TIDRENTI-944406 format. One record per residue (C-alpha): residue in one letter; x, y, z. Coordinates in steps of 0.001 Angstrom, whole numbers. Layout:
BEGIN
SITE  rest       px       py       pz
SITE     A        X        Y        Z
...
% end
This chain:
BEGIN
SITE  rest       px       py       pz
SITE     M    -4533   -35650   -36673
SITE     S    -6237   -36075   -33314
SITE     K    -2839   -36508   -31596
SITE     I    -1710   -33156   -32949
SITE     S    -4810   -31338   -31756
SITE     L    -4633   -33037   -28339
SITE     R     -951   -32155   -28110
SITE     G    -1771   -28583   -29104
SITE     I    -4396   -28356   -26378
SITE     I    -1978   -29665   -23745
SITE     V      763   -27285   -24854
SITE     G    -1775   -24454   -24903
SITE     E    -2838   -25192   -21325
SITE     I      773   -25275   -20139
SITE     L     1514   -21963   -21846
SITE     K    -1679   -20475   -20463
SITE     R     -681   -21400   -16901
SITE     K     2832   -20027   -17401
SITE     I     1409   -16810   -18807
SITE     Q     -916   -16454   -15796
SITE     F     2000   -17014   -13426
SITE     M     4271   -14707   -15354
SITE     T     1606   -12018   -15478
SITE     L     1874   -11521   -11723
SITE     Q     5669   -11616   -11769
SITE     S     5935    -9317   -14778
SITE     Y     3439    -6953   -13178
SITE     L     5536    -6754   -10015
SITE     W     8756    -6263   -11967
SITE     G     7097    -3572   -14054
SITE     L     5921    -1898   -10871
SITE     R     9421    -2059    -9367
SITE     I    10990     -575   -12479
SITE     G     8300     2111   -12699
SITE     T     8822     3038    -9055
SITE     I    12579     3318    -9578
SITE     I    12025     5501   -12645
SITE     S     9556     7725   -10781
SITE     F    11983     8006    -7858
SITE     A    14761     9002   -10258
SITE     A    12453    11601   -11817
SITE     F    11520    12830    -8327
SITE     C    15200    13255    -7445
SITE     A    15819    15022   -10757
SITE     V    12956    17429   -10068
SITE     I    14289    18177    -6582
SITE     F    17909    18708    -7599
SITE     L    17571    20136   -11115
SITE     T    14582    22483   -11010
SITE     D    14128    25863    -9422
SITE     P    10499    26675    -8601
SITE     L    11193    30396    -8823
SITE     D    12435    30154   -12422
SITE     I    10029    27571   -13804
SITE     G     6991    28457   -11723
SITE     N     3974    26156   -11632
SITE     V     5577    23562   -13905
SITE     A     8083    22685   -11177
SITE     F     5298    22218    -8641
SITE     I     3283    20037   -11017
SITE     L     6367    17918   -11735
SITE     F     7202    17704    -8026
SITE     Y     3752    16619    -6925
SITE     S     3199    14175    -9789
SITE     T     6553    12420    -9332
SITE     F     6063    12452    -5541
SITE     F     2643    10838    -5942
SITE     L     3955     8179    -8345
SITE     T     6912     7353    -6096
SITE     I     4882     7097    -2891
SITE     S     2101     5129    -4611
SITE     G     4599     2695    -6145
SITE     L     6352     2186    -2831
SITE     G     3007     1743    -1097
SITE     V     1866     -888    -3581
SITE     L     5153    -2770    -3333
SITE     V     5149    -2736      484
SITE     L     1492    -3751      689
SITE     T     2029    -6540    -1846
SITE     W     4952    -7810      213
SITE     L     2815    -7680     3373
SITE     W      -29    -9558     1646
SITE     H     2473   -12158      496
SITE     K     3851   -12604     4016
SITE     M      424   -12757     5707
SITE     A    -1442   -14979     3246
SITE     K      766   -16818      788
SITE     D    -2112   -18595     -945
SITE     M    -4150   -15407    -1481
SITE     L    -1654   -13465    -3598
SITE     T    -2994   -13551    -7146
SITE     L    -3255   -10911    -9816
SITE     G    -6901   -10280    -9008
SITE     E    -6109    -9635    -5342
SITE     I    -3264    -7279    -6179
SITE     G    -6004    -4763    -6994
SITE     M    -6557    -4159    -3290
SITE     A    -2868    -3391    -2755
SITE     V    -2909    -1075    -5775
SITE     R    -5961      785    -4476
SITE     Q    -4475     1135    -1000
SITE     G    -1124     2239    -2434
SITE     I    -2849     4915    -4487
SITE     L    -4747     6079    -1403
SITE     I    -1451     6280      503
SITE     G        3     8331    -2367
SITE     I    -3002    10677    -2373
SITE     F    -2784    11049     1409
SITE     A      938    11870     1356
SITE     T      563    14261    -1581
SITE     V    -2316    16125       69
SITE     I     -353    16390     3335
SITE     V     2743    17716     1559
SITE     G      596    20149     -445
SITE     M    -1077    21417     2716
SITE     Q     2331    21835     4337
SITE     Q     3589    23750     1300
SITE     M      599    26115     1581
SITE     K     1266    26371     5342
SITE     I    -2245    25224     6298
SITE     L    -1345    21830     7748
SITE     L    -2327    21187    11333
SITE     W    -2430    17833    13066
SITE     W    -6224    17643    13020
SITE     D    -6237    18424     9299
SITE     A    -4030    15388     8768
SITE     L    -6443    13307    10846
SITE     I    -9380    14541     8752
SITE     V    -7589    13619     5517
SITE     L    -6677    10232     7015
SITE     G   -10315     9702     8022
SITE     I   -11457    10527     4481
SITE     M    -8981     8009     3042
SITE     F   -10196     5433     5573
SITE     L   -13832     6029     4583
SITE     I   -12954     5671      907
SITE     E   -11240     2347     1620
SITE     L   -14234     1169     3665
SITE     Y   -16523     2060      767
SITE     F   -14495     -103    -1603
SITE     L   -14278    -2965      893
SITE     T   -18051    -3072     1441
SITE     R   -18982    -2627    -2211
% end
């Protein structure tokens, strides 16, 4: 009876370690697939919708799929950079920083495109938005 419980504990530990390893890999694959799907939706919105016919729905679809695509690409690129710079530091808990920075990149790009669409984008406006994103990142880094 004790051999079975000891064997169960050992098997449980092995499965637990595989699940922890696979969580990071499955997360990255899920992120890749989600980014591809959002890019496909972004292309569909660009080529299949007419903002004059649909109105605000087309703009909401455009900006949401643009944000998801840019954020997904940002997270994937930043994760790759983290992996190249510090191979031992890439765990699921540290992916949170890449996710946060990818979302900030997506917000930055979406705000810039929105300002350009409203014809109020100037170079110093882009610098102000970039400075705001930088301050937000500094807040999270020092917290």
